[in-house]
Steps between C-alpha positions, in 0.01 A plus 500: 500500500214256542140585579263244650125537510377424851138384504267703716299355787188513283671309221630238742155457648346468154759238405442302818125512441542387141722208603255404773208489256720313252582245769138440592404470134781249451387297802136502383588391146739232624238373745243471221742325267617264773150359557359535148769296322404167663136563406592557135704179506225297667205584274445352154763627257358717223170548680343831592616477863856424393508797266351732763734403783793495259424860405477598867835332568666666200397852598587434864851402388521810280422722798720303741793495257485871423463603864793274592713668233403845633579410861829330411609794285451752779651283771791361297393136547657341195373146544143612572518707182614199298234278658229751412618516139520119488145453628363773274670364189387142557140612551520687170662198332222269618232749396643560152524124440122500461531734201791318336340162446569489124856620454614420146602678179162679479449575871793695641559656843416866546756772565396494866584128514842558346570794729386310807714194438809706419459712814434188705808326363717802585357529853536130578850486358584795725341318794712193428820705472415690818443172685830354381703814579336568837469132595122524545359151444133601447606749232694226324200265512241757389734649241577161348131405485415836345773471236383150414135609462572814298759320288250230405235764440731699273587186306129423450449851362768450236360169376269501199384143547181444702548460873460160659138412583409638839820699546296811573340323797839394637618861469183621668556263791870587529428873505220507754641233732845659478354840586324348799820331617690830477229682696500237775880513508495877555240461776701226667822701487343809655257343747607145590814609679523175697608316182877534448650658187506396215232238569248776571534609136529157343245273669210612273715418196605164644135409557332667204729419208483117535118521517499722191724259307282205602183678385656605170611144427144379547371758253780416254391138504139601439598724209720228353213250508240741366721598202609151393412409139157341466636184342746454787228545760267272308773240459579514868134455586466219253804323640362541849166359390665198337715440804201527727304264282 
């Protein structure tokens, strides 16, 4: 014999009220993050304004990601749940990159870093499997990107050699821009209903990822030039001077 607990009218009303407040909090945080991210990208990198707006964006994504997870859990919306986790993880990844600038044999990741990357790898692998089994293209795309990011992050944690110059900045960019792309994708999927599926999920990725790759390549070139041996730089300058003369 089975017994089922039937919620009372008061409990149902309380749950509806909670979900309503959660929804408005999610919308407010997403709205803030949507407009703050371009400001953080536009101002001078490393400056006070960049740090301030970056902090605002990070905490907006924390609130938006957690409220999305809550709403998706109650309503059984699997993909919204995965998107919320994806956005939340990437924001955390970009934020932690600022504190992991000197990974080597003496500077190791914290237990929170290890736990985060292992949980992220498991979630994104599950997202990828879910997408393949259910035939959901956005889940395949987001799952594959997540597995790639967490896999590379896990590999960097196991290395004892110093990280490549500027790798922390590339991770920082990947995390925050990726979190922004995921948030815009969730907004597009739920609000821009005139865009057909799966393009409504994927257009932010199709636009944002190439711009991210282009920006990272520019920074890689700058780091490569700034970390060339002095004699090589001097020789190159000398050769240029002789040629010019």
